[in-house]
N, C-alpha and C positions, 0 to 999 in steps of 0.2 A: 209144720202143723201138729199137733197136739192132739189125739184121739183120747176120747172118753170110755168105761166098762160100756160095751156092746158096737160100739163102729164098731165099722166095717173099714177096708182099704183095698186096691187092685178091683178095684170092680170096672175101672175106664177098659184097663185088659181087656177083662172078659169079655165087656159089651161089645168094643168095639175090633179086641186083637191085635191091638200096637201092643211095641214092648212099649211100656210104661218104666225103666232105673226110679229107686228109687233106693235107702237106707230108711232101714228102721228098727227104731232105738229102744228099750223098755223103760220108763222110767222106776218102776216099780214090780212086784210080782206079777207076769200077763200069764195069762194062757190064750194060744194063737190056735186056731180052726183054722186050715187050709181046705179051698172047698176047690173043685181040677173045676175047668171048663167043662169037659164031658159029665161030669156029674150035674150040673146046676142050668146047663142047656134047656133036658126035658121039663124043671121046675118054671124057666122060663117062660119058654113054650103054653107050659098047662097055663100060667099064670101070670099076661102081661101084666099085671099092673104091680107085681114085680120089679121087672125090668124098667117099668116108669120109674117108680122109687129109686133103682140105681143109677137111675140117668139122672132125675133131678141132683141123686146127690153131688154125681159128678160136675154136672154144670154148675152147683152152688163152692166146687172146691175148684171148680174153673177158674171162675171169678176170684174163689181170694184171694187162689196167687197169682191172679194179674194183677189184683190192684199191690199184692205187693212188691211184683216184681215194679207196678211204672212209680209203687214211690221207693225204692230203692235208685231206677232212672231218673225223677225231678229230684234226688241223693244228690248223686253223678251231676248230672247238670248245675247244679248247683256249683262243688264243690268246686267247678272245671271253672264255669264263670268269676267265682270266688281268687281262683289262682289262676284268671289270667286278670283279673282286678287290679290283682297283690304288684303281680307281675311286674303292672299299667306305674302301680302306680311308684314303684320304686327302679322304675327307671327315671321315673321322675321325680324321687328322692335324691338320687345317682346323678343324677342330670346329664346321661346316657341317652 
């Protein structure tokens, strides 16, 4: 995934308490701010709309990742089918 200026990341872990390991690599000079769960909890309690928006962001990203994984899975299945078809053709060609 690519993030643009102003994007946020890591909110799934903050909102759900889940440990979600991932690696982030900046392609350009970047400034990153970390907001600890203890610092954001009072804000989310006072402004539930922020939590709702973060939830929407998490849901959109989850859907995007699922779509990407489905594409990879489809490609893997096609490769397996292709490999099987090629093996069958080789057997026919070599008559065994």
